[in-house]
N, C-alpha and C positions, 0 to 999 in steps of 0.2 A: 533494153529488154534482157541483154546478156547478164547485167548486174542483178536484175530482178530474179532471174533464174538461179544465179549463183547464191543469192540470199534466200532462195526458196519462197519468194513472194508469189511467184507464178510457176506453173509447170513448164518443163522444157518444151513440150509440144506447143503450148499456148504462146510461149515467148518467141519461138521460131515463127509462128504464124503472124504475130504482131510485127516482128522485125521485117518480114516479107512485105506486109501491107504498108507499113510506114515508110519504107525506104525503096520499095520496088526492087529489092535485091532478090535474086533467084534463090529458091529454097535450098539448093545444095550449098551455096555460099553461106547462107544464114546458119545452116547446120554445122558447117565447118567452124565458123566464128564462135558460135555458142558452145559447141561440144569439144573442139580441139584447140582453139587458140585463146579465147578470152580467159577461161579459168587459170590456165598456166601463166599467161601474160600477167594477170592480176597478182598471182601468188609468187612470181619470181622464178618459175620453172621453165626449163627449155621446151620449146615447141618447134615443130619442123614444118608444118604447113605455113604458108605465107599469105600476106595481104598486099594490096597496093599501098604505096608510101603514104598517101593522104589519109587512109584509114588508120595507119599506125600513128600518124601525127595527131589525128582527132582523138584517139584513145589515150595517148599520153597527156594531151591537154585536159581530157576528162578526169584522168587520175589525179593530176595536179590540182585542178580547180575544186574537185569534190572531195578528195581524200588527203591532199597535202603532200609535202615534199617526201615524207617517209615512204608513202605508197608509191610515189613516182620513182624513188630510188630502187625499190623492190622490182617494179616493172621494168626499169632500165636494165637491171641485171638479167632479166628474162630475155629482153631484146638483144643484149650483147651475146648471150648464148645462141640465140637464133641467127644472128649475123655471122657468128663464127661457124656455125653449122652450114649455112648456105655458102659461105666462102670456101669451105672445104670441098664443096661440090662444084666449085669453079665459077661462082657468081660473086663478084666483089660487093654488090649492093651499095654502090656509091651514094645514091640519093638517100637510101635508108640510113647510111652511116652519118650523113649530114643531119638528118632528123634526130638520130641518137645523140649526136654531139650538141645539138641545140638544147635538148632537154637536160643533158648532163650539165651544161653550163648553167641552166636555170636552177638545177638542184644545188650546184656549188654556190650559186648566189644566195640561195635560201639558207644554206648553212652559215654563210657569212652574216645573214640576217639574224641568226640566233645569237651571235656575238653582239650585234646591235641591240638585241632585246635585253641583254645583261646591262648594257649601258643605260638603256631606257629605264630599267628597274631601279638602278642607282639614282638616276635623276628624279624619278617619281618619289623615292624615299626621302631624298634631300628636300624636295619641295614640300612634302607632307610634314616633315620635321620642322620646317620653318613656319608653315602656316598654323600648325596646331597651337603655337604660342602667341600668334599674332591676330587671329581672326576667330570670331564666334560663328555659330552655324549660319545665321542670317547673312553674315558677311561672306562666308565661304560659298553660299549659294549664289550671291551676287557676283563673286569672282568667277564661278563656273559659267554663269550666263554670258559674261563678257568674254571669257576665253572661247566659248563655243561659237560666238558670233564674229570673232576676230579672224582676219585673213593672214596676219603675220605668222611666219614660220617659227620665229623665235620671240621669247619674252625675257625681260629682265626682272629677276627676283632677288632681293637682297644683294644687289650690285653684281649679279652673275647671270650669264646667258643660259637659257634652257629651251628645249623644244616646246613650242606652245602645246602640242598634243600631249606631251608628258605632264604639263601643268593641268590640262583638262582631266586626264586619267587620274592623276594624284588627287584632285579634288573629288572626283567621283568615288574613289576608294575611301577617302576620309568620310564623305557624307553617307556612304553605305556601310561604314564601320568595318571595312576590310573583311567582310564576310561573304562566303559563297552564297549566292542567291537561291541555290537549290538545296544544299544541306546545312546552311547556316554555320559552317565551320571556317576556320582560318588557321594558318600555320604560325606558331609563335617562333620568331627568330631569336638567336642567342642574345641580341642586343635589347630584347624586350619589345621590339616592334612586331607588327603582324605582316604576314606575307599573303597576298591573294593575287590572282591573275585576272586580267581584263580580256574579255572575248568580244569580238565584233559579231553582231547578229548578221548584218550584211557585210561580207568580207571586204577588206581593203582593196583587193584586186577587182572587186565589183563596185568600187567607188564608195564603200561604206566609210562613214566618218566617225571621229571620236566625239560623240555626243551622248548625253544621258539616255536618249532614246535608241541608241545603237550599240551601247556598251553594257554588257552585263559582267558581274564579278563571279568568278568560279574558282573553286579549289583546283589543284592540278589534275586530279582524277576526273572531275566533271568537265574540266576544260578539254581534256583529250577525248572524252566521250562525246562532247558537243561537236568537236572537230571531225571525229572519225566514225562516230556511231550512226545509226539509222535515224537521221533527224528530219522532221517534217514540220515546217513552220505553218501553223494553222491561222494565226492572226498576229499581225505586228503593227501597232500604232505608236504614237508618241507616248501613250500612257501605259501600254501593257504589251507583253509578249506571251502568246499561247502557242505551245509547241509540244510535239511528241518526240521522245528520244528513247530508242530501243524498247518500245512498247509501253512506256510510261508517259503520262501527260502532265505538263507543268504550266503554271500560270505565274508569270513574274511581273511585278509592278516596276515600271521604268521611271515614273515620275519621282523626282526628289523634291521634298517639301521641307 
């Protein structure tokens, strides 16, 4: 409800009433969270009023799962300012510091994951470069089906080991012609190949897999909007994805033929 108020989807008074009804929280606490803590916490600003440690943990988990590591880092900067403020008042906030450190470690781990993404991109490019000279479209589709159904984490292609998921994504990129499924654009790299990004419909941290029914191709701008914008999935089947994103509705075909 606090996020709905922040994005002006509902009024502050209605949001507070819903928060009270849904959580059995007293109205004063709901008003404090909505009006004094949540907006500053979300935007990286210092706040002075405090919550119990579990609520802070829940909010940080929400920021990470729904808005990604960049928003988590912003919120952690606000929490650090809050902890420093409280400490100056004589309260060391030991348990809260442990929560802060836990999510700081998660953010650091995600940053390392960005480096892994660069490695994955190189693998996908190498796989695509090999297959474009070796397989026709029918054969590529057959390779995709086999890759999606396999359990092995690694595959051998041209006498070299690759992550199986990178093989799957490389094949999806090839079969969808390296184009953003929203705006139909791609980035031309200096070597003449195309760059496009793969986005999970159901995120990996929620057990989303690398399959044609869960991977869509997006340009960097639409990928960030998909991750951080106001997204609502209306319908998701093996054949199609219908969703609204920042007020616009899109229907994407997921089947590769």
